mmCIF file of the N, C-alpha and C atoms, coordinates in Angstrom:
data_MODEL
# 
_entry.id   MODEL 
# 
loop_
_atom_site.group_PDB 
_atom_site.id 
_atom_site.type_symbol 
_atom_site.label_atom_id 
_atom_site.label_alt_id 
_atom_site.label_comp_id 
_atom_site.label_asym_id 
_atom_site.label_entity_id 
_atom_site.label_seq_id 
_atom_site.pdbx_PDB_ins_code 
_atom_site.Cartn_x 
_atom_site.Cartn_y 
_atom_site.Cartn_z 
_atom_site.occupancy 
_atom_site.B_iso_or_equiv 
_atom_site.pdbx_formal_charge 
_atom_site.auth_seq_id 
_atom_site.auth_comp_id 
_atom_site.auth_asym_id 
_atom_site.auth_atom_id 
_atom_site.pdbx_PDB_model_num 
ATOM 1   N N  . UNK A 1 1  ? 54.059 181.707 -15.965 1.00 0.00 ? 1  UNK A N  1 
ATOM 2   C CA . UNK A 1 1  ? 54.817 181.421 -17.023 1.00 0.00 ? 1  UNK A CA 1 
ATOM 3   C C  . UNK A 1 1  ? 54.839 180.065 -17.340 1.00 0.00 ? 1  UNK A C  1 
ATOM 4   N N  . UNK A 1 2  ? 54.772 179.982 -18.582 1.00 0.00 ? 2  UNK A N  1 
ATOM 5   C CA . UNK A 1 2  ? 54.307 178.390 -19.315 1.00 0.00 ? 2  UNK A CA 1 
ATOM 6   C C  . UNK A 1 2  ? 55.582 177.738 -19.470 1.00 0.00 ? 2  UNK A C  1 
ATOM 7   N N  . UNK A 1 3  ? 56.798 178.314 -19.458 1.00 0.00 ? 3  UNK A N  1 
ATOM 8   C CA . UNK A 1 3  ? 58.131 177.795 -19.807 1.00 0.00 ? 3  UNK A CA 1 
ATOM 9   C C  . UNK A 1 3  ? 58.939 177.521 -18.648 1.00 0.00 ? 3  UNK A C  1 
ATOM 10  N N  . UNK A 1 4  ? 59.256 176.294 -18.219 1.00 0.00 ? 4  UNK A N  1 
ATOM 11  C CA . UNK A 1 4  ? 59.955 176.328 -17.138 1.00 0.00 ? 4  UNK A CA 1 
ATOM 12  C C  . UNK A 1 4  ? 61.363 175.483 -17.274 1.00 0.00 ? 4  UNK A C  1 
ATOM 13  N N  . UNK A 1 5  ? 62.660 175.711 -16.861 1.00 0.00 ? 5  UNK A N  1 
ATOM 14  C CA . UNK A 1 5  ? 63.778 175.038 -17.048 1.00 0.00 ? 5  UNK A CA 1 
ATOM 15  C C  . UNK A 1 5  ? 64.297 174.623 -15.815 1.00 0.00 ? 5  UNK A C  1 
ATOM 16  N N  . UNK A 1 6  ? 64.395 173.217 -15.685 1.00 0.00 ? 6  UNK A N  1 
ATOM 17  C CA . UNK A 1 6  ? 65.006 172.602 -14.349 1.00 0.00 ? 6  UNK A CA 1 
ATOM 18  C C  . UNK A 1 6  ? 66.235 172.050 -14.651 1.00 0.00 ? 6  UNK A C  1 
ATOM 19  N N  . UNK A 1 7  ? 67.235 172.393 -14.009 1.00 0.00 ? 7  UNK A N  1 
ATOM 20  C CA . UNK A 1 7  ? 68.431 171.995 -14.005 1.00 0.00 ? 7  UNK A CA 1 
ATOM 21  C C  . UNK A 1 7  ? 69.584 172.445 -12.871 1.00 0.00 ? 7  UNK A C  1 
ATOM 22  N N  . UNK A 1 8  ? 70.834 172.125 -13.080 1.00 0.00 ? 8  UNK A N  1 
ATOM 23  C CA . UNK A 1 8  ? 71.737 172.414 -12.054 1.00 0.00 ? 8  UNK A CA 1 
ATOM 24  C C  . UNK A 1 8  ? 72.586 173.714 -12.520 1.00 0.00 ? 8  UNK A C  1 
ATOM 25  N N  . UNK A 1 9  ? 72.495 174.761 -11.628 1.00 0.00 ? 9  UNK A N  1 
ATOM 26  C CA . UNK A 1 9  ? 73.079 175.948 -12.079 1.00 0.00 ? 9  UNK A CA 1 
ATOM 27  C C  . UNK A 1 9  ? 74.438 175.880 -12.585 1.00 0.00 ? 9  UNK A C  1 
ATOM 28  N N  . UNK A 1 10 ? 75.171 174.994 -12.097 1.00 0.00 ? 10 UNK A N  1 
ATOM 29  C CA . UNK A 1 10 ? 76.775 174.960 -12.333 1.00 0.00 ? 10 UNK A CA 1 
ATOM 30  C C  . UNK A 1 10 ? 76.956 173.965 -13.383 1.00 0.00 ? 10 UNK A C  1 
ATOM 31  N N  . UNK A 1 11 ? 76.095 173.223 -13.956 1.00 0.00 ? 11 UNK A N  1 
ATOM 32  C CA . UNK A 1 11 ? 76.385 172.352 -14.909 1.00 0.00 ? 11 UNK A CA 1 
ATOM 33  C C  . UNK A 1 11 ? 76.284 173.057 -16.412 1.00 0.00 ? 11 UNK A C  1 
ATOM 34  N N  . UNK A 1 12 ? 77.453 172.460 -17.054 1.00 0.00 ? 12 UNK A N  1 
ATOM 35  C CA . UNK A 1 12 ? 77.569 173.139 -18.413 1.00 0.00 ? 12 UNK A CA 1 
ATOM 36  C C  . UNK A 1 12 ? 76.354 172.989 -19.428 1.00 0.00 ? 12 UNK A C  1 
ATOM 37  N N  . UNK A 1 13 ? 75.893 171.774 -19.380 1.00 0.00 ? 13 UNK A N  1 
ATOM 38  C CA . UNK A 1 13 ? 74.565 171.597 -20.242 1.00 0.00 ? 13 UNK A CA 1 
ATOM 39  C C  . UNK A 1 13 ? 73.651 172.669 -19.866 1.00 0.00 ? 13 UNK A C  1 
ATOM 40  N N  . UNK A 1 14 ? 73.306 172.872 -18.485 1.00 0.00 ? 14 UNK A N  1 
ATOM 41  C CA . UNK A 1 14 ? 72.135 173.958 -18.164 1.00 0.00 ? 14 UNK A CA 1 
ATOM 42  C C  . UNK A 1 14 ? 72.551 175.214 -18.525 1.00 0.00 ? 14 UNK A C  1 
ATOM 43  N N  . UNK A 1 15 ? 73.767 175.488 -18.483 1.00 0.00 ? 15 UNK A N  1 
ATOM 44  C CA . UNK A 1 15 ? 74.327 176.966 -18.841 1.00 0.00 ? 15 UNK A CA 1 
ATOM 45  C C  . UNK A 1 15 ? 74.168 177.009 -20.538 1.00 0.00 ? 15 UNK A C  1 
ATOM 46  N N  . UNK A 1 16 ? 74.621 176.009 -21.115 1.00 0.00 ? 16 UNK A N  1 
ATOM 47  C CA . UNK A 1 16 ? 74.385 176.059 -22.599 1.00 0.00 ? 16 UNK A CA 1 
ATOM 48  C C  . UNK A 1 16 ? 72.807 176.310 -22.850 1.00 0.00 ? 16 UNK A C  1 
ATOM 49  N N  . UNK A 1 17 ? 71.949 175.625 -22.351 1.00 0.00 ? 17 UNK A N  1 
ATOM 50  C CA . UNK A 1 17 ? 70.536 175.742 -22.689 1.00 0.00 ? 17 UNK A CA 1 
ATOM 51  C C  . UNK A 1 17 ? 70.204 177.050 -22.253 1.00 0.00 ? 17 UNK A C  1 
ATOM 52  N N  . UNK A 1 18 ? 70.430 177.641 -21.135 1.00 0.00 ? 18 UNK A N  1 
ATOM 53  C CA . UNK A 1 18 ? 69.962 178.853 -20.745 1.00 0.00 ? 18 UNK A CA 1 
ATOM 54  C C  . UNK A 1 18 ? 70.438 179.968 -21.872 1.00 0.00 ? 18 UNK A C  1 
ATOM 55  N N  . UNK A 1 19 ? 71.533 179.658 -22.349 1.00 0.00 ? 19 UNK A N  1 
ATOM 56  C CA . UNK A 1 19 ? 72.138 180.488 -23.382 1.00 0.00 ? 19 UNK A CA 1 
ATOM 57  C C  . UNK A 1 19 ? 71.215 180.360 -24.809 1.00 0.00 ? 19 UNK A C  1 
ATOM 58  N N  . UNK A 1 20 ? 70.763 179.279 -24.982 1.00 0.00 ? 20 UNK A N  1 
ATOM 59  C CA . UNK A 1 20 ? 70.146 178.927 -26.263 1.00 0.00 ? 20 UNK A CA 1 
ATOM 60  C C  . UNK A 1 20 ? 68.771 179.512 -26.115 1.00 0.00 ? 20 UNK A C  1 
ATOM 61  N N  . UNK A 1 21 ? 68.101 179.466 -24.889 1.00 0.00 ? 21 UNK A N  1 
ATOM 62  C CA . UNK A 1 21 ? 66.969 180.024 -24.584 1.00 0.00 ? 21 UNK A CA 1 
ATOM 63  C C  . UNK A 1 21 ? 66.796 181.488 -24.673 1.00 0.00 ? 21 UNK A C  1 
ATOM 64  N N  . UNK A 1 22 ? 67.904 182.099 -24.149 1.00 0.00 ? 22 UNK A N  1 
ATOM 65  C CA . UNK A 1 22 ? 68.116 183.658 -24.289 1.00 0.00 ? 22 UNK A CA 1 
ATOM 66  C C  . UNK A 1 22 ? 68.413 183.962 -25.628 1.00 0.00 ? 22 UNK A C  1 
ATOM 67  N N  . UNK A 1 23 ? 69.084 183.444 -26.412 1.00 0.00 ? 23 UNK A N  1 
ATOM 68  C CA . UNK A 1 23 ? 69.351 183.697 -27.785 1.00 0.00 ? 23 UNK A CA 1 
ATOM 69  C C  . UNK A 1 23 ? 68.129 183.585 -28.649 1.00 0.00 ? 23 UNK A C  1 
ATOM 70  N N  . UNK A 1 24 ? 67.192 182.811 -28.103 1.00 0.00 ? 24 UNK A N  1 
ATOM 71  C CA . UNK A 1 24 ? 65.925 182.482 -28.972 1.00 0.00 ? 24 UNK A CA 1 
ATOM 72  C C  . UNK A 1 24 ? 64.740 183.451 -28.572 1.00 0.00 ? 24 UNK A C  1 
ATOM 73  N N  . UNK A 1 25 ? 65.188 184.257 -27.529 1.00 0.00 ? 25 UNK A N  1 
ATOM 74  C CA . UNK A 1 25 ? 64.220 185.087 -26.855 1.00 0.00 ? 25 UNK A CA 1 
ATOM 75  C C  . UNK A 1 25 ? 62.996 184.592 -26.317 1.00 0.00 ? 25 UNK A C  1 
ATOM 76  N N  . UNK A 1 26 ? 63.274 183.226 -25.594 1.00 0.00 ? 26 UNK A N  1 
ATOM 77  C CA . UNK A 1 26 ? 62.391 182.566 -25.023 1.00 0.00 ? 26 UNK A CA 1 
ATOM 78  C C  . UNK A 1 26 ? 62.133 183.117 -23.540 1.00 0.00 ? 26 UNK A C  1 
ATOM 79  N N  . UNK A 1 27 ? 61.138 183.270 -23.007 1.00 0.00 ? 27 UNK A N  1 
ATOM 80  C CA . UNK A 1 27 ? 61.026 183.670 -21.639 1.00 0.00 ? 27 UNK A CA 1 
ATOM 81  C C  . UNK A 1 27 ? 60.722 182.477 -20.851 1.00 0.00 ? 27 UNK A C  1 
ATOM 82  N N  . UNK A 1 28 ? 61.503 182.257 -19.784 1.00 0.00 ? 28 UNK A N  1 
ATOM 83  C CA . UNK A 1 28 ? 61.457 181.026 -18.928 1.00 0.00 ? 28 UNK A CA 1 
ATOM 84  C C  . UNK A 1 28 ? 61.756 181.216 -17.464 1.00 0.00 ? 28 UNK A C  1 
ATOM 85  N N  . UNK A 1 29 ? 61.104 180.447 -16.549 1.00 0.00 ? 29 UNK A N  1 
ATOM 86  C CA . UNK A 1 29 ? 61.499 180.617 -15.121 1.00 0.00 ? 29 UNK A CA 1 
ATOM 87  C C  . UNK A 1 29 ? 62.582 179.381 -14.974 1.00 0.00 ? 29 UNK A C  1 
ATOM 88  N N  . UNK A 1 30 ? 63.715 179.648 -14.379 1.00 0.00 ? 30 UNK A N  1 
ATOM 89  C CA . UNK A 1 30 ? 64.631 178.485 -13.898 1.00 0.00 ? 30 UNK A CA 1 
ATOM 90  C C  . UNK A 1 30 ? 64.530 177.967 -12.878 1.00 0.00 ? 30 UNK A C  1 
ATOM 91  N N  . UNK A 1 31 ? 64.518 176.671 -12.379 1.00 0.00 ? 31 UNK A N  1 
ATOM 92  C CA . UNK A 1 31 ? 64.544 175.980 -11.183 1.00 0.00 ? 31 UNK A CA 1 
ATOM 93  C C  . UNK A 1 31 ? 65.761 175.349 -11.043 1.00 0.00 ? 31 UNK A C  1 
ATOM 94  N N  . UNK A 1 32 ? 66.504 175.740 -10.112 1.00 0.00 ? 32 UNK A N  1 
ATOM 95  C CA . UNK A 1 32 ? 67.784 175.168 -9.767  1.00 0.00 ? 32 UNK A CA 1 
ATOM 96  C C  . UNK A 1 32 ? 67.589 173.940 -8.874  1.00 0.00 ? 32 UNK A C  1 
ATOM 97  N N  . UNK A 1 33 ? 67.863 172.733 -9.363  1.00 0.00 ? 33 UNK A N  1 
ATOM 98  C CA . UNK A 1 33 ? 67.578 171.503 -8.690  1.00 0.00 ? 33 UNK A CA 1 
ATOM 99  C C  . UNK A 1 33 ? 68.479 171.227 -7.545  1.00 0.00 ? 33 UNK A C  1 
ATOM 100 N N  . UNK A 1 34 ? 69.834 171.801 -7.667  1.00 0.00 ? 34 UNK A N  1 
ATOM 101 C CA . UNK A 1 34 ? 70.777 172.157 -6.496  1.00 0.00 ? 34 UNK A CA 1 
ATOM 102 C C  . UNK A 1 34 ? 71.744 170.840 -6.291  1.00 0.00 ? 34 UNK A C  1 
ATOM 103 N N  . UNK A 1 35 ? 71.230 169.625 -6.194  1.00 0.00 ? 35 UNK A N  1 
ATOM 104 C CA . UNK A 1 35 ? 71.991 168.580 -6.368  1.00 0.00 ? 35 UNK A CA 1 
ATOM 105 C C  . UNK A 1 35 ? 71.125 167.295 -6.540  1.00 0.00 ? 35 UNK A C  1 
ATOM 106 N N  . UNK A 1 36 ? 71.867 166.037 -6.916  1.00 0.00 ? 36 UNK A N  1 
ATOM 107 C CA . UNK A 1 36 ? 71.069 165.025 -7.288  1.00 0.00 ? 36 UNK A CA 1 
ATOM 108 C C  . UNK A 1 36 ? 70.407 164.282 -6.297  1.00 0.00 ? 36 UNK A C  1 
ATOM 109 N N  . UNK A 1 37 ? 70.485 164.791 -5.014  1.00 0.00 ? 37 UNK A N  1 
ATOM 110 C CA . UNK A 1 37 ? 69.779 164.153 -3.928  1.00 0.00 ? 37 UNK A CA 1 
ATOM 111 C C  . UNK A 1 37 ? 68.587 165.217 -3.390  1.00 0.00 ? 37 UNK A C  1 
ATOM 112 N N  . UNK A 1 38 ? 68.327 166.316 -3.942  1.00 0.00 ? 38 UNK A N  1 
ATOM 113 C CA . UNK A 1 38 ? 67.554 167.162 -3.436  1.00 0.00 ? 38 UNK A CA 1 
ATOM 114 C C  . UNK A 1 38 ? 66.012 166.896 -3.713  1.00 0.00 ? 38 UNK A C  1 
ATOM 115 N N  . UNK A 1 39 ? 65.042 167.553 -2.909  1.00 0.00 ? 39 UNK A N  1 
ATOM 116 C CA . UNK A 1 39 ? 63.774 167.456 -3.160  1.00 0.00 ? 39 UNK A CA 1 
ATOM 117 C C  . UNK A 1 39 ? 63.145 167.591 -4.398  1.00 0.00 ? 39 UNK A C  1 
ATOM 118 N N  . UNK A 1 40 ? 63.933 168.765 -5.022  1.00 0.00 ? 40 UNK A N  1 
ATOM 119 C CA . UNK A 1 40 ? 63.549 169.278 -6.476  1.00 0.00 ? 40 UNK A CA 1 
ATOM 120 C C  . UNK A 1 40 ? 63.798 168.155 -7.517  1.00 0.00 ? 40 UNK A C  1 
ATOM 121 N N  . UNK A 1 41 ? 65.047 167.364 -7.236  1.00 0.00 ? 41 UNK A N  1 
ATOM 122 C CA . UNK A 1 41 ? 65.402 166.349 -7.930  1.00 0.00 ? 41 UNK A CA 1 
ATOM 123 C C  . UNK A 1 41 ? 64.425 165.225 -8.118  1.00 0.00 ? 41 UNK A C  1 
ATOM 124 N N  . UNK A 1 42 ? 63.871 164.919 -6.753  1.00 0.00 ? 42 UNK A N  1 
ATOM 125 C CA . UNK A 1 42 ? 62.663 163.891 -6.655  1.00 0.00 ? 42 UNK A CA 1 
ATOM 126 C C  . UNK A 1 42 ? 61.387 164.352 -7.424  1.00 0.00 ? 42 UNK A C  1 
ATOM 127 N N  . UNK A 1 43 ? 61.197 165.623 -7.421  1.00 0.00 ? 43 UNK A N  1 
ATOM 128 C CA . UNK A 1 43 ? 59.983 166.185 -8.213  1.00 0.00 ? 43 UNK A CA 1 
ATOM 129 C C  . UNK A 1 43 ? 60.318 165.890 -9.584  1.00 0.00 ? 43 UNK A C  1 
ATOM 130 N N  . UNK A 1 44 ? 61.314 166.390 -10.069 1.00 0.00 ? 44 UNK A N  1 
ATOM 131 C CA . UNK A 1 44 ? 61.663 166.297 -11.712 1.00 0.00 ? 44 UNK A CA 1 
ATOM 132 C C  . UNK A 1 44 ? 61.332 164.679 -11.978 1.00 0.00 ? 44 UNK A C  1 
ATOM 133 N N  . UNK A 1 45 ? 62.010 163.810 -11.226 1.00 0.00 ? 45 UNK A N  1 
ATOM 134 C CA . UNK A 1 45 ? 61.919 162.347 -11.529 1.00 0.00 ? 45 UNK A CA 1 
ATOM 135 C C  . UNK A 1 45 ? 60.535 161.856 -11.248 1.00 0.00 ? 45 UNK A C  1 
ATOM 136 N N  . UNK A 1 46 ? 59.782 162.340 -10.490 1.00 0.00 ? 46 UNK A N  1 
ATOM 137 C CA . UNK A 1 46 ? 58.281 162.082 -10.363 1.00 0.00 ? 46 UNK A CA 1 
ATOM 138 C C  . UNK A 1 46 ? 57.550 162.462 -11.826 1.00 0.00 ? 46 UNK A C  1 
ATOM 139 N N  . UNK A 1 47 ? 57.986 163.587 -12.322 1.00 0.00 ? 47 UNK A N  1 
ATOM 140 C CA . UNK A 1 47 ? 57.117 164.253 -13.266 1.00 0.00 ? 47 UNK A CA 1 
ATOM 141 C C  . UNK A 1 47 ? 57.565 163.579 -14.626 1.00 0.00 ? 47 UNK A C  1 
ATOM 142 N N  . UNK A 1 48 ? 58.806 163.130 -14.787 1.00 0.00 ? 48 UNK A N  1 
ATOM 143 C CA . UNK A 1 48 ? 59.012 162.529 -16.046 1.00 0.00 ? 48 UNK A CA 1 
ATOM 144 C C  . UNK A 1 48 ? 59.560 161.167 -16.037 1.00 0.00 ? 48 UNK A C  1 
ATOM 145 N N  . UNK A 1 49 ? 60.078 160.672 -15.021 1.00 0.00 ? 49 UNK A N  1 
ATOM 146 C CA . UNK A 1 49 ? 60.834 159.545 -14.786 1.00 0.00 ? 49 UNK A CA 1 
ATOM 147 C C  . UNK A 1 49 ? 62.239 159.341 -15.320 1.00 0.00 ? 49 UNK A C  1 
ATOM 148 N N  . UNK A 1 50 ? 62.831 160.565 -15.707 1.00 0.00 ? 50 UNK A N  1 
ATOM 149 C CA . UNK A 1 50 ? 64.080 160.767 -16.096 1.00 0.00 ? 50 UNK A CA 1 
ATOM 150 C C  . UNK A 1 50 ? 65.112 161.619 -15.113 1.00 0.00 ? 50 UNK A C  1 
ATOM 151 N N  . UNK A 1 51 ? 66.433 161.244 -15.056 1.00 0.00 ? 51 UNK A N  1 
ATOM 152 C CA . UNK A 1 51 ? 67.103 161.873 -14.251 1.00 0.00 ? 51 UNK A CA 1 
ATOM 153 C C  . UNK A 1 51 ? 68.162 162.958 -14.865 1.00 0.00 ? 51 UNK A C  1 
ATOM 154 N N  . UNK A 1 52 ? 68.086 162.759 -16.271 1.00 0.00 ? 52 UNK A N  1 
ATOM 155 C CA . UNK A 1 52 ? 68.872 163.658 -17.146 1.00 0.00 ? 52 UNK A CA 1 
ATOM 156 C C  . UNK A 1 52 ? 68.469 165.160 -16.896 1.00 0.00 ? 52 UNK A C  1 
ATOM 157 N N  . UNK A 1 53 ? 69.619 166.028 -16.925 1.00 0.00 ? 53 UNK A N  1 
ATOM 158 C CA . UNK A 1 53 ? 69.229 167.466 -16.828 1.00 0.00 ? 53 UNK A CA 1 
ATOM 159 C C  . UNK A 1 53 ? 69.953 168.120 -17.934 1.00 0.00 ? 53 UNK A C  1 
ATOM 160 N N  . UNK A 1 54 ? 69.432 169.205 -18.252 1.00 0.00 ? 54 UNK A N  1 
ATOM 161 C CA . UNK A 1 54 ? 68.226 169.984 -18.067 1.00 0.00 ? 54 UNK A CA 1 
ATOM 162 C C  . UNK A 1 54 ? 67.052 169.445 -18.424 1.00 0.00 ? 54 UNK A C  1 
ATOM 163 N N  . UNK A 1 55 ? 65.939 169.819 -17.976 1.00 0.00 ? 55 UNK A N  1 
ATOM 164 C CA . UNK A 1 55 ? 64.590 169.441 -18.457 1.00 0.00 ? 55 UNK A CA 1 
ATOM 165 C C  . UNK A 1 55 ? 63.774 170.751 -18.698 1.00 0.00 ? 55 UNK A C  1 
ATOM 166 N N  . UNK A 1 56 ? 63.145 170.825 -19.722 1.00 0.00 ? 56 UNK A N  1 
ATOM 167 C CA . UNK A 1 56 ? 62.542 172.031 -20.197 1.00 0.00 ? 56 UNK A CA 1 
ATOM 168 C C  . UNK A 1 56 ? 61.033 171.502 -20.179 1.00 0.00 ? 56 UNK A C  1 
ATOM 169 N N  . UNK A 1 57 ? 60.007 172.291 -19.625 1.00 0.00 ? 57 UNK A N  1 
ATOM 170 C CA . UNK A 1 57 ? 58.611 172.175 -19.758 1.00 0.00 ? 57 UNK A CA 1 
ATOM 171 C C  . UNK A 1 57 ? 57.940 173.225 -20.404 1.00 0.00 ? 57 UNK A C  1 
ATOM 172 N N  . UNK A 1 58 ? 57.158 172.930 -21.451 1.00 0.00 ? 58 UNK A N  1 
ATOM 173 C CA . UNK A 1 58 ? 56.524 173.902 -22.203 1.00 0.00 ? 58 UNK A CA 1 
ATOM 174 C C  . UNK A 1 58 ? 55.022 173.556 -22.291 1.00 0.00 ? 58 UNK A C  1 
ATOM 175 N N  . UNK A 1 59 ? 54.291 174.325 -21.583 1.00 0.00 ? 59 UNK A N  1 
ATOM 176 C CA . UNK A 1 59 ? 52.757 173.965 -21.660 1.00 0.00 ? 59 UNK A CA 1 
ATOM 177 C C  . UNK A 1 59 ? 52.394 172.574 -21.293 1.00 0.00 ? 59 UNK A C  1 
ATOM 178 N N  . UNK A 1 60 ? 53.184 172.047 -20.331 1.00 0.00 ? 60 UNK A N  1 
ATOM 179 C CA . UNK A 1 60 ? 52.902 170.490 -19.977 1.00 0.00 ? 60 UNK A CA 1 
ATOM 180 C C  . UNK A 1 60 ? 53.671 169.505 -20.496 1.00 0.00 ? 60 UNK A C  1 
ATOM 181 N N  . UNK A 1 61 ? 54.449 169.883 -21.688 1.00 0.00 ? 61 UNK A N  1 
ATOM 182 C CA . UNK A 1 61 ? 55.312 168.948 -22.532 1.00 0.00 ? 61 UNK A CA 1 
ATOM 183 C C  . UNK A 1 61 ? 56.706 168.995 -22.184 1.00 0.00 ? 61 UNK A C  1 
ATOM 184 N N  . UNK A 1 62 ? 57.238 168.015 -21.606 1.00 0.00 ? 62 UNK A N  1 
ATOM 185 C CA . UNK A 1 62 ? 58.591 167.901 -21.294 1.00 0.00 ? 62 UNK A CA 1 
ATOM 186 C C  . UNK A 1 62 ? 59.720 167.541 -22.338 1.00 0.00 ? 62 UNK A C  1 
ATOM 187 N N  . UNK A 1 63 ? 60.771 168.294 -22.324 1.00 0.00 ? 63 UNK A N  1 
ATOM 188 C CA . UNK A 1 63 ? 62.046 168.068 -23.316 1.00 0.00 ? 63 UNK A CA 1 
ATOM 189 C C  . UNK A 1 63 ? 63.191 167.748 -22.499 1.00 0.00 ? 63 UNK A C  1 
ATOM 190 N N  . UNK A 1 64 ? 63.732 166.664 -22.610 1.00 0.00 ? 64 UNK A N  1 
ATOM 191 C CA . UNK A 1 64 ? 64.624 166.289 -21.671 1.00 0.00 ? 64 UNK A CA 1 
ATOM 192 C C  . UNK A 1 64 ? 65.911 166.252 -22.294 1.00 0.00 ? 64 UNK A C  1 
ATOM 193 N N  . UNK A 1 65 ? 66.981 166.935 -21.634 1.00 0.00 ? 65 UNK A N  1 
ATOM 194 C CA . UNK A 1 65 ? 68.338 166.888 -22.246 1.00 0.00 ? 65 UNK A CA 1 
ATOM 195 C C  . UNK A 1 65 ? 68.506 167.913 -23.323 1.00 0.00 ? 65 UNK A C  1 
ATOM 196 N N  . UNK A 1 66 ? 69.913 168.323 -23.422 1.00 0.00 ? 66 UNK A N  1 
ATOM 197 C CA . UNK A 1 66 ? 70.253 169.196 -24.200 1.00 0.00 ? 66 UNK A CA 1 
ATOM 198 C C  . UNK A 1 66 ? 69.789 169.174 -25.769 1.00 0.00 ? 66 UNK A C  1 
ATOM 199 N N  . UNK A 1 67 ? 69.871 167.988 -26.221 1.00 0.00 ? 67 UNK A N  1 
ATOM 200 C CA . UNK A 1 67 ? 69.625 167.732 -27.667 1.00 0.00 ? 67 UNK A CA 1 
ATOM 201 C C  . UNK A 1 67 ? 68.169 167.807 -27.907 1.00 0.00 ? 67 UNK A C  1 
ATOM 202 N N  . UNK A 1 68 ? 67.185 167.201 -26.998 1.00 0.00 ? 68 UNK A N  1 
ATOM 203 C CA . UNK A 1 68 ? 65.725 167.481 -27.052 1.00 0.00 ? 68 UNK A CA 1 
ATOM 204 C C  . UNK A 1 68 ? 65.383 169.046 -27.275 1.00 0.00 ? 68 UNK A C  1 
ATOM 205 N N  . UNK A 1 69 ? 65.887 169.728 -26.194 1.00 0.00 ? 69 UNK A N  1 
ATOM 206 C CA . UNK A 1 69 ? 65.670 171.208 -26.159 1.00 0.00 ? 69 UNK A CA 1 
ATOM 207 C C  . UNK A 1 69 ? 66.071 171.984 -27.208 1.00 0.00 ? 69 UNK A C  1 
ATOM 208 N N  . UNK A 1 70 ? 67.324 171.559 -27.783 1.00 0.00 ? 70 UNK A N  1 
ATOM 209 C CA . UNK A 1 70 ? 67.854 172.172 -29.118 1.00 0.00 ? 70 UNK A CA 1 
ATOM 210 C C  . UNK A 1 70 ? 66.855 171.971 -30.135 1.00 0.00 ? 70 UNK A C  1 
ATOM 211 N N  . UNK A 1 71 ? 66.188 170.513 -30.350 1.00 0.00 ? 71 UNK A N  1 
ATOM 212 C CA . UNK A 1 71 ? 65.228 170.298 -31.290 1.00 0.00 ? 71 UNK A CA 1 
ATOM 213 C C  . UNK A 1 71 ? 64.139 171.056 -31.231 1.00 0.00 ? 71 UNK A C  1 
ATOM 214 N N  . UNK A 1 72 ? 63.593 171.457 -30.040 1.00 0.00 ? 72 UNK A N  1 
ATOM 215 C CA . UNK A 1 72 ? 62.338 171.983 -29.582 1.00 0.00 ? 72 UNK A CA 1 
ATOM 216 C C  . UNK A 1 72 ? 62.610 173.479 -30.220 1.00 0.00 ? 72 UNK A C  1 
ATOM 217 N N  . UNK A 1 73 ? 63.904 174.088 -29.954 1.00 0.00 ? 73 UNK A N  1 
ATOM 218 C CA . UNK A 1 73 ? 63.984 175.350 -30.367 1.00 0.00 ? 73 UNK A CA 1 
ATOM 219 C C  . UNK A 1 73 ? 64.257 175.634 -31.926 1.00 0.00 ? 73 UNK A C  1 
ATOM 220 N N  . UNK A 1 74 ? 64.592 174.319 -32.418 1.00 0.00 ? 74 UNK A N  1 
ATOM 221 C CA . UNK A 1 74 ? 64.634 174.414 -33.863 1.00 0.00 ? 74 UNK A CA 1 
ATOM 222 C C  . UNK A 1 74 ? 66.111 174.963 -34.356 1.00 0.00 ? 74 UNK A C  1 
ATOM 223 N N  . UNK A 1 75 ? 67.149 174.750 -33.474 1.00 0.00 ? 75 UNK A N  1 
ATOM 224 C CA . UNK A 1 75 ? 68.481 175.259 -33.639 1.00 0.00 ? 75 UNK A CA 1 
ATOM 225 C C  . UNK A 1 75 ? 69.222 174.051 -34.361 1.00 0.00 ? 75 UNK A C  1 
# 
């Protein structure tokens, strides 16, 4: 799968982005970061240098935060 969403499953921004992606019929894999001190959070920071969640990766391009993801979707 070429689209991956990284976020916190309990976070409202992540839930909103999941809804936006589903409404746009975008197929994606979700990676739950679990908490701010997890190894997955360290991975996402290593990839983008950013702590803001959620982060969407589309074919190697990162969209960070709800606003950037919304712009990517054209919403």
